[in-house]
N, C-alpha and C positions, 0 to 999 in steps of 0.2 A: 502493499499501499505505501509506503514510502516513495517508491518510485514514481507513483501516480500522483502526488502531491508536488512532488517536485517537479514532475512535466505541465503540469498546471501554471507553476509559478515561473514558467519559462528556464528551468535548470535542466537540460535536455541531458547533457553529459552526465548530470548528478543522477538523475533517472537512468539512463542505461547503466553505470556502475551498480545502483540497487539491484536492478532486476538481473543482471549478471551475478550477483553475490547471491540473489534467493532462488537464481536455477544453478549455482554450483551445489548448494544444500539440498535443493529439489529438484531435481532434472524434468521430473514427471509434472510438475506443478505449471498445468497448463493456461489456468487465470492470468501467471506473471507473462508467459509467451504472448498471450491472446493482449495483454496491456501494452509490452512492450512492441509487438508487432503493429498495434493500431498508432503508436506514437512513430515508428518508422516510416508507415505507410504516410502518415501527416508531413513528415521529412522529404517525403520522395526516395524511400529508400526501400521499394515494393522487395526487390530480389531478397535482400535481407530479412524482410517481414515474412514473405512466402517460408523459408526456413523456417520459423518459430512455429508458423501456423500451421507445417505439415506436420513438425513435431506434436504441435497441438492436439492436432485430429488424429494423429496415431491413439492419443490417449484418452481422448474426448470425443471421439467422433459423432456423439449425440447432442453435445452443445450447441443450440443455435448461433450463439456467438462467435464460436471457432469458423462455423463453417459461413457465415455471412462474411468476417474479416479473411475467410481462405479467398470468397468470390471478390472480395474489392481487390487485394493484392494480384490473382490472376487476373483480372480485367485491367489493371494497371500494366500489367505485362503483355497485353496485347494476346492473352491465352482466354479467346470469347466463350467456345463452347465449355473447357472446362471451369471457367467462372460461373457459365449461367448452371452448369450441374452443381456447384457450389452454394449460388444462391438457392438452387431446387430443393436443395437437401435442409437449409435454413427455413424454407417456407413450409415444409413437411414435419421441423421440428415446432417451429412455432407459426402456424397460419396468419395469425394476427400481427406480422411484422411488416408494416407497411414498407420500410426501408429495403428490405429485401425484394419484397414485390417490385418496387422502382427501379434498385439496382439491376434487378433480372433483364426488367423492361429494357433499360438502357443497353444492356449487351445484347439481347433479342434484336433491337433495331439498328444496331451496329451491324449485326450479321444478316440483316434483310428479311427480317422476320416481322413484319409491322403488326399483325393479325394478333400475333401471341404477345408481341410487345403490348397492344393496345390492351390484351385481357388482363396483363400483370397492372396496368396504370389504372386500370377500371378497379382493380382490387385497392389498388394505393388510396385511391382516391375516398373509394367506400371505406376503407380503416381508418383512415385519417382526412377525414371531409375538411379538417380546417388547415391542412399542409398546402401551402400555396405554391410549392416548388412543384409539387405532384401535381396541382391543376397546369402549372404553366409548362411541365415536362409533357402532358397528356396532350395540353395545345399544338407543342411544336409538332409531335407525331399525327396528330390528325390534320394539322395543315401539310404536313409532307404526304400523307395519303390523300390530299388532295379535297377534305372535309373542312372546307374552309368556315362555314358557319359554325359548325361545331367547335372549331378551333377558335374562333373567335369568343364564344361563350366559356370556355376554360382559360382563356387570357383575362377576361373581365374578372372571372371568378378567383384569379390567381391577384389580381389587382384588389379587387375588394377586400382582399383576406390579408395585404400590406407587401404585395410584392412590387417596389416600385422602381423595376429595372426598366431603363428609357427603351430598352429595345421589344418590350412588352406593348408600349403605345404605338409604337411603330408598326407591329406586326398586326394589331389591330386596325391601324389607317391603312395598314396596305392591302389586308384583308376587304376594305371597306365598311368596317364596323364603327 
C-alpha cells in the first residue's frame, strides 16, 4: 500500500522501490503486481507492465482487475486480439464493469468490428449512464458507421453530462446538429 500512496503523491521511483521490495518478500502478490503495472502503464511502460500482469494472471486468473489491466497493456502494445480476449475475460468475471466494455469496444472498433464495438458501447452507457466519455465514444463510432443523427444525440448527451471538448461541438455542427 505504501507504493500506491507514494505513486499518488508523485513519488514514482519510491513507489517502484516499495513494490519491488513487496514482491521480493512475496512474488505471488498479484495485487502489488497490478498496482505496479497500472503505474507503469500511466508512465508509458506497457512492456514492463505486461510482464507483471502476465505473472499476476498466472496466480489470479479469475480477478477482473488483472484481466482488465492485462487488456490495457496488450492494447497499448498493439496486440488487439489478445487485448479483446483479456477484456472479455474481465467482463465475464465482472459483467457490470463499464470501463471493460468501453475498452473492448475500442479494440473491436480498431479491428474493424463496428457492430461488436457498438454492442459493447451500448453496455457501457447502460451500466454507467452518467459517463460522458462513454457517450462521446459511442457517438464517434456511430458517426463512423454513417449514423449521424444517433451520433448527434450521443454527442449532445456527452455535452450535457459535462464533457466540454471543443471537438464535440465541431462534430455536432458538422453533422448538422
